C-alpha positions in Angstrom: 102.4 94.6 121.1 105.6 96.6 121.4 105.8 100.4 120.6 107.8 99.6 117.5 105.1 97.2 116.3 102.5 99.8 116.9 104.4 102.5 115.0 105.1 100.1 112.1 101.4 99.3 111.8 100.5 103.0 112.0 102.9 103.8 109.2 101.7 101.0 107.0 98.0 101.2 107.6 97.4 104.9 108.3 100.3 107.2 107.4 101.8 105.6 104.3 99.8 102.7 103.0 96.6 104.5 102.0 98.6 107.3 100.3 100.6 104.8 98.3 97.4 103.0 97.2 95.7 106.2 96.2 98.7 107.8 94.5 100.1 104.8 92.6 97.6 101.9 92.6 100.5 99.4 92.7 99.7 96.0 91.4 101.1 92.8 92.9 101.5 89.2 91.6 102.4 86.1 93.7 101.5 87.4 97.1 100.5 83.9 98.0 104.2 82.9 97.8 105.0 84.9 100.9 104.9 82.4 103.8 102.0 83.0 106.1 104.2 82.2 109.1 107.8 81.3 109.9 111.0 82.9 108.8 112.0 83.6 105.2 114.2 86.0 103.2 112.6 88.2 100.6 115.4 88.9 98.1 114.6 91.7 95.8 116.1 93.8 93.0 116.8 97.3 94.0 115.8 100.2 91.8 114.8 102.9 94.3 114.7 104.0 97.9 110.9 103.5 97.6 111.4 99.8 97.2 111.5 99.6 101.0 108.1 101.4 101.1 106.2 99.7 98.3 107.1 96.1 99.4 106.1 96.3 103.1 102.8 98.0 102.1 102.0 95.2 99.8 102.8 92.3 102.2 100.6 91.7 105.2 103.4 90.5 107.5 106.0 93.0 108.8 109.3 92.9 107.0 112.6 93.8 108.6 115.2 95.4 106.3 118.9 95.8 107.1 119.6 99.5 106.6 122.9 101.2 106.4 124.0 102.5 109.7 124.4 106.1 108.5 120.6 106.4 108.7 120.7 106.0 112.5 123.6 108.2 113.5 122.5 111.7 112.5 122.8 114.2 115.4 120.8 117.1 113.8 117.1 117.4 114.2 116.5 115.9 110.8 119.0 113.1 111.5 117.3 112.2 114.8 113.9 112.2 113.0 115.2 109.9 110.3 116.7 107.6 112.9 113.4 107.4 114.9 111.5 106.8 111.7 113.8 103.9 110.6 113.7 102.2 113.9 109.9 102.6 114.2 109.5 101.2 110.7 111.3 98.0 111.7 114.7 98.8 110.1 117.9 97.5 111.7 121.2 99.3 111.3 124.2 97.5 109.9 127.7 98.5 108.8 128.0 97.7 105.1 131.7 98.6 104.7 132.8 95.0 104.3 135.1 92.7 106.2 134.2 92.2 109.8 131.2 94.5 109.2 129.8 92.0 106.7 130.1 89.2 109.3 128.3 91.3 111.8 125.5 92.1 109.3 125.0 88.4 108.6 124.9 87.6 112.3 122.2 90.3 112.8 120.2 88.9 109.9 120.4 85.3 111.3 119.2 86.5 114.7 116.2 88.2 113.1 115.4 85.1 111.1 115.8 82.9 114.1 113.0 84.9 115.7 110.7 83.8 112.9 110.6 87.1 111.0 110.6 88.1 107.4 113.9 89.6 106.3 114.1 91.9 103.3 117.4 92.1 101.5 118.8 93.5 98.3 121.5 91.1 97.1 122.9 93.7 94.7 124.0 95.6 97.8 123.0 99.0 96.4 120.6 100.5 94.0 121.0 99.8 90.3 122.6 102.8 88.6 120.9 102.2 85.3 117.8 99.9 85.7 119.7 96.7 84.9 120.1 93.8 87.3 123.6 93.4 88.7 125.5 90.5 90.3 124.3 89.5 93.7 126.6 89.4 96.8 126.8 86.0 98.5 125.7 87.3 101.9 122.1 86.4 101.1 123.1 82.7 100.5 125.0 82.5 103.8 122.1 84.0 105.7 119.7 81.4 104.2 122.0 78.5 105.1 122.9 79.6 108.6 119.3 80.3 109.5 118.0 77.4 107.4 115.2 79.4 105.7 113.8 79.6 102.2 114.5 82.6 99.9 111.6 84.2 98.2 112.6 86.1 95.0 111.0 89.5 94.5 110.9 91.9 91.5 110.1 95.6 91.9 108.8 97.0 88.7 109.2 100.7 87.6 110.0 102.0 91.1 113.0 103.8 89.7 110.6 105.9 87.6 108.7 107.2 90.6 111.3 109.8 91.5 114.3 109.6 89.1 117.6 111.1 90.1 117.5 114.8 89.7 113.7 115.0 90.0 112.4 116.8 93.1 108.7 115.7 92.8 107.4 112.2 92.5 106.0 111.0 89.2 102.5 109.6 89.9 101.9 108.4 86.3 103.9 105.3 86.8 102.8 101.6 86.5 104.4 100.4 89.7 104.2 96.7 90.4 105.7 93.8 92.4 106.1 90.2 91.3 106.8 87.6 94.0 108.2 84.2 93.0 107.9 80.8 94.6 110.1 80.2 97.6 113.5 78.7 96.8 114.4 75.7 98.9 118.1 75.3 99.6 117.9 72.6 102.2 120.2 70.4 100.0 123.0 72.8 101.0 122.4 73.0 104.7 125.7 72.7 106.6 127.7 74.0 103.6 127.7 77.7 104.4 131.5 77.9 104.3 131.7 76.5 100.7 132.3 79.5 98.4 131.2 77.6 95.3 127.9 76.7 97.0 127.3 80.3 98.1 128.0 81.7 94.6 125.8 79.0 93.0 122.9 79.8 95.3 123.3 83.5 94.8 123.3 83.2 91.0 120.2 81.0 91.2 118.4 83.7 93.3 119.5 86.4 90.9 118.3 84.4 87.9 114.9 84.0 89.4 114.8 87.8 90.1 115.8 88.5 86.5 113.1 86.1 85.2 110.5 88.0 87.3 111.7 91.5 86.6 112.6 91.2 82.9 115.7 93.2 83.5 118.9 92.8 81.6 121.6 91.1 83.7 125.1 92.4 84.2 127.6 90.0 85.6 129.5 92.6 87.8 128.7 94.3 91.0 126.5 97.5 90.9 128.9 99.3 93.3 131.6 99.1 90.6 129.3 100.6 88.0 128.2 103.7 90.0 128.9 107.0 88.4 129.8 110.0 90.6 126.3 111.5 90.5 124.9 108.3 92.0 
């Protein structure tokens, strides 16, 4: 077992997992839909930074998330601590500025999936600014086709209420939950990863499943275009 695997298990089973369970008692439905082995993408709505904490604690297998590169480049004491934590927790830095950076992020995701891992991704690309579900970006579809893996839709429930914007302390009186849907099989589209219509159709299907699980109102535009300055 590598040092990163050891640290990941320490965080999940000792440092963070028990505290999450005691403080929030999160409920989970559909855990059996996460493949017991082999690669898969867990595609989730994104309400809070804590989504990347609650989901890994609930799932027995390690989950690798693609995290924005800014978390790994800090030079201050705090910045270096954050970088060490993110790497130890199994997070992988990616540049999310678009263009060639998006291509590099997809290549990184495919490499991770080809190693048989679970990859966590937020198709909206950023946190929802108002609790609604926004249009998904097609990178998730391209990753699934290039790596030839299923996509498991996930809905995080009420994580945005744990620590709302402007609140310094967590709110423990929150009914936090996770719903995991059945894996989506897109094998009928293998070899069509350069077809924009296919990528958009797949992404919309994934987002519809997430909407069905979460009960969120759907907004057919990108969340990044709906951000207010305070977000």
